[in-house]
FIZAVEX-787170 format. One record per residue: residue in three letters; x, y, z of N, C-alpha, C, O in turn. Coordinates in nm, 3 decimals. Atoms other than C-alpha are relative to their C-alpha. Layout:
<pts>
{"ALA", {X, Y, Z}, {X, Y, Z}, {X, Y, Z}, {X, Y, Z}}
...
</pts>
This chain:
<pts>
{"MET", {0.036, -0.120, 0.064}, {2.738, 1.830, 0.576}, {0.147, 0.071, 0.011}, {0.164, 0.172, -0.058}}
{"PHE", {-0.123, -0.090, -0.040}, {3.124, 1.941, 0.714}, {0.017, -0.048, -0.135}, {-0.021, 0.050, -0.200}}
{"TYR", {-0.060, 0.001, 0.129}, {3.241, 1.781, 0.349}, {-0.044, 0.090, -0.076}, {0.036, 0.151, -0.147}}
{"ARG", {0.060, -0.097, 0.145}, {3.017, 1.994, 0.125}, {0.014, 0.154, 0.065}, {-0.020, 0.246, -0.009}}
{"GLN", {-0.006, -0.094, -0.032}, {3.091, 2.279, 0.368}, {0.143, 0.028, -0.073}, {0.182, 0.110, -0.156}}
{"ALA", {-0.146, -0.042, 0.062}, {3.441, 2.240, 0.306}, {0.011, -0.021, -0.130}, {0.113, 0.045, -0.151}}
{"ALA", {0.027, 0.008, 0.100}, {3.394, 2.165, -0.030}, {-0.037, 0.124, -0.068}, {0.005, 0.151, -0.180}}
{"MET", {0.026, -0.119, 0.055}, {3.245, 2.492, -0.080}, {0.087, 0.108, 0.004}, {0.097, 0.189, -0.088}}
{"PHE", {-0.063, -0.054, -0.077}, {3.475, 2.657, 0.130}, {0.117, 0.025, -0.132}, {0.131, 0.135, -0.186}}
{"ILE", {-0.111, 0.019, 0.081}, {3.774, 2.552, -0.117}, {-0.042, 0.110, -0.142}, {0.014, 0.207, -0.194}}
{"GLY", {0.025, -0.048, 0.121}, {3.559, 2.624, -0.410}, {0.030, 0.191, 0.030}, {0.105, 0.258, -0.041}}
{"TYR", {0.037, -0.142, -0.016}, {3.496, 2.996, -0.280}, {0.144, 0.046, -0.029}, {0.168, 0.116, -0.127}}
{"LEU", {-0.153, -0.004, 0.041}, {3.906, 2.999, -0.251}, {0.088, 0.001, -0.109}, {0.197, 0.055, -0.126}}
{"LEU", {-0.050, 0.022, 0.127}, {3.964, 2.896, -0.567}, {-0.030, 0.089, -0.103}, {0.055, 0.112, -0.189}}
{"ASP", {0.051, -0.086, 0.060}, {3.724, 3.147, -0.734}, {0.075, 0.130, 0.026}, {0.114, 0.197, -0.069}}
{"LYS", {-0.048, -0.119, -0.006}, {3.870, 3.441, -0.559}, {0.149, 0.045, -0.008}, {0.185, 0.162, -0.004}}
{"ASP", {-0.094, -0.057, 0.081}, {4.208, 3.419, -0.663}, {0.095, -0.164, -0.001}, {0.158, -0.211, 0.094}}
{"THR", {-0.026, 0.146, 0.016}, {4.313, 3.051, -0.814}, {0.162, 0.048, 0.013}, {0.210, -0.064, -0.002}}
{"LYS", {-0.122, -0.001, 0.022}, {4.685, 3.167, -0.809}, {0.045, -0.045, 0.147}, {0.111, -0.143, 0.183}}
{"LYS", {-0.059, 0.009, -0.131}, {4.719, 3.236, -0.442}, {-0.045, -0.154, 0.091}, {-0.002, -0.197, 0.197}}
{"PHE", {0.034, 0.122, -0.081}, {4.541, 2.908, -0.358}, {0.091, -0.097, -0.058}, {0.107, -0.195, 0.014}}
{"LYS", {-0.109, 0.094, 0.048}, {4.805, 2.715, -0.573}, {0.098, 0.077, 0.068}, {0.169, -0.024, 0.065}}
{"THR", {-0.080, -0.001, -0.082}, {5.056, 2.878, -0.362}, {0.002, -0.034, 0.152}, {0.093, -0.065, 0.228}}
{"PHE", {0.005, 0.074, -0.145}, {4.921, 2.788, -0.048}, {-0.035, -0.116, -0.022}, {-0.056, -0.171, 0.086}}
{"LEU", {-0.007, 0.152, -0.015}, {4.871, 2.440, -0.155}, {0.125, -0.076, -0.049}, {0.153, -0.193, -0.021}}
{"LEU", {-0.128, 0.038, 0.022}, {5.207, 2.423, -0.314}, {0.102, 0.003, 0.152}, {0.202, -0.068, 0.156}}
{"SER", {-0.045, -0.020, -0.076}, {5.320, 2.526, 0.022}, {-0.034, -0.103, 0.098}, {0.063, -0.129, 0.169}}
{"VAL", {0.059, 0.104, -0.096}, {5.145, 2.266, 0.239}, {0.071, -0.088, -0.068}, {0.176, -0.118, -0.013}}
{"GLU", {-0.058, 0.082, 0.045}, {5.248, 2.032, -0.002}, {0.163, -0.059, 0.040}, {0.203, -0.174, 0.052}}
{"THR", {-0.123, 0.023, -0.034}, {5.610, 2.089, 0.087}, {0.033, -0.028, 0.127}, {0.150, -0.047, 0.161}}
{"GLY", {-0.049, 0.018, -0.110}, {5.587, 2.038, 0.409}, {0.009, 0.131, 0.140}, {0.059, 0.124, 0.252}}
{"LYS", {0.009, -0.115, -0.064}, {5.529, 2.374, 0.554}, {-0.156, 0.014, 0.081}, {-0.263, -0.038, 0.047}}
{"ASN", {0.096, -0.025, -0.057}, {5.312, 2.519, 0.833}, {-0.130, 0.045, -0.074}, {-0.128, 0.125, -0.168}}
{"PHE", {0.119, -0.063, 0.119}, {4.911, 2.549, 0.707}, {-0.023, 0.107, 0.019}, {-0.025, 0.182, -0.078}}
{"GLU", {0.027, -0.152, -0.029}, {4.833, 2.863, 0.894}, {0.100, 0.073, -0.038}, {0.063, 0.190, -0.044}}
{"LYS", {-0.070, -0.100, 0.048}, {5.133, 3.022, 0.774}, {-0.011, -0.027, -0.124}, {-0.027, 0.082, -0.180}}
{"SER", {-0.006, 0.021, 0.134}, {5.128, 2.882, 0.432}, {-0.156, 0.085, 0.007}, {-0.131, 0.192, -0.047}}
{"PHE", {0.120, -0.055, 0.034}, {4.743, 3.023, 0.436}, {-0.011, 0.170, 0.044}, {-0.091, 0.258, 0.010}}
{"PHE", {-0.006, -0.152, -0.028}, {4.832, 3.345, 0.579}, {0.084, 0.068, -0.100}, {0.051, 0.185, -0.119}}
{"CYS", {-0.074, -0.042, 0.054}, {5.114, 3.404, 0.340}, {-0.054, 0.048, -0.142}, {-0.026, 0.148, -0.208}}
{"ALA", {0.064, -0.001, 0.122}, {4.898, 3.332, 0.049}, {-0.100, 0.095, -0.007}, {-0.104, 0.180, -0.096}}
{"TYR", {0.124, -0.078, 0.021}, {4.586, 3.495, 0.120}, {0.008, 0.146, 0.055}, {-0.061, 0.239, 0.013}}
{"GLY", {0.014, -0.123, -0.059}, {4.713, 3.774, 0.376}, {-0.106, 0.014, 0.097}, {-0.138, 0.127, 0.135}}
{"SER", {0.112, 0.014, -0.102}, {4.425, 3.647, 0.631}, {0.035, -0.113, 0.086}, {0.132, -0.189, 0.084}}
{"SER", {-0.011, 0.145, -0.077}, {4.385, 3.395, 0.857}, {-0.112, -0.064, -0.072}, {-0.192, -0.006, -0.146}}
{"VAL", {0.117, 0.176, 0.052}, {4.159, 3.052, 0.757}, {-0.122, 0.083, 0.110}, {-0.234, 0.122, 0.078}}
{"GLN", {0.154, -0.089, -0.057}, {3.931, 3.231, 1.022}, {-0.065, 0.064, -0.067}, {-0.169, 0.023, -0.120}}
{"LYS", {0.045, -0.096, 0.020}, {3.875, 3.527, 0.922}, {-0.064, 0.000, -0.167}, {-0.167, 0.058, -0.204}}
{"MET", {0.076, 0.041, 0.123}, {3.829, 3.402, 0.546}, {-0.111, -0.097, -0.013}, {-0.196, -0.091, -0.102}}
{"TRP", {0.117, 0.068, -0.014}, {3.605, 3.138, 0.651}, {-0.134, 0.094, 0.030}, {-0.234, 0.061, -0.035}}
{"ARG", {0.114, -0.128, -0.063}, {3.344, 3.450, 0.816}, {-0.013, 0.089, -0.137}, {-0.126, 0.099, -0.185}}
{"LYS", {0.032, -0.024, 0.132}, {3.407, 3.626, 0.483}, {-0.098, -0.108, -0.079}, {-0.219, -0.087, -0.087}}
{"PHE", {0.083, 0.115, 0.036}, {3.272, 3.314, 0.324}, {-0.146, -0.031, 0.036}, {-0.236, -0.050, -0.046}}
{"MET", {0.147, -0.009, -0.062}, {2.968, 3.290, 0.551}, {-0.050, 0.073, -0.032}, {-0.168, 0.058, -0.065}}
{"GLN", {0.084, -0.122, 0.014}, {2.898, 3.606, 0.497}, {-0.083, 0.021, -0.138}, {-0.197, 0.064, -0.151}}
{"GLN", {0.053, 0.018, 0.142}, {2.861, 3.563, 0.113}, {-0.084, -0.107, -0.031}, {-0.139, -0.104, -0.140}}
{"GLN", {0.084, 0.074, 0.030}, {2.667, 3.263, 0.148}, {-0.132, 0.023, 0.062}, {-0.232, -0.040, 0.027}}
{"LYS", {0.129, -0.051, -0.114}, {2.407, 3.432, 0.420}, {-0.052, 0.134, -0.155}, {-0.171, 0.158, -0.173}}
{"ARG", {0.026, -0.112, 0.079}, {2.405, 3.726, 0.123}, {-0.078, -0.115, -0.109}, {-0.194, -0.103, -0.148}}
{"ILE", {0.085, 0.069, 0.130}, {2.323, 3.443, -0.148}, {-0.139, -0.059, 0.028}, {-0.234, -0.055, -0.051}}
{"SER", {0.138, 0.054, -0.026}, {2.046, 3.268, 0.041}, {-0.093, 0.062, 0.059}, {-0.190, 0.003, 0.106}}
{"VAL", {0.136, -0.095, -0.040}, {1.836, 3.584, 0.150}, {-0.082, -0.007, -0.158}, {-0.190, 0.051, -0.174}}
</pts>
C-alpha cells in the first residue's frame, strides 16, 4: 500500500508542475538535502504537499 500511495503522490507532484519536480529531483541527485530541495522547488514542505494530495484524494473518492 505504501508504494502505491508514494507512486500516486509522485504522480500528483508531476501533474502539479513538471518543471518544479525536475528542479527538485536534480537537486536531490546532486546530493543536496531532500527537505531543502523540496522546499526550494515547491515553496512548501513535503508534509503540506502530502496534506494537499490527501485532500484531493478525498474529493475524488466522494
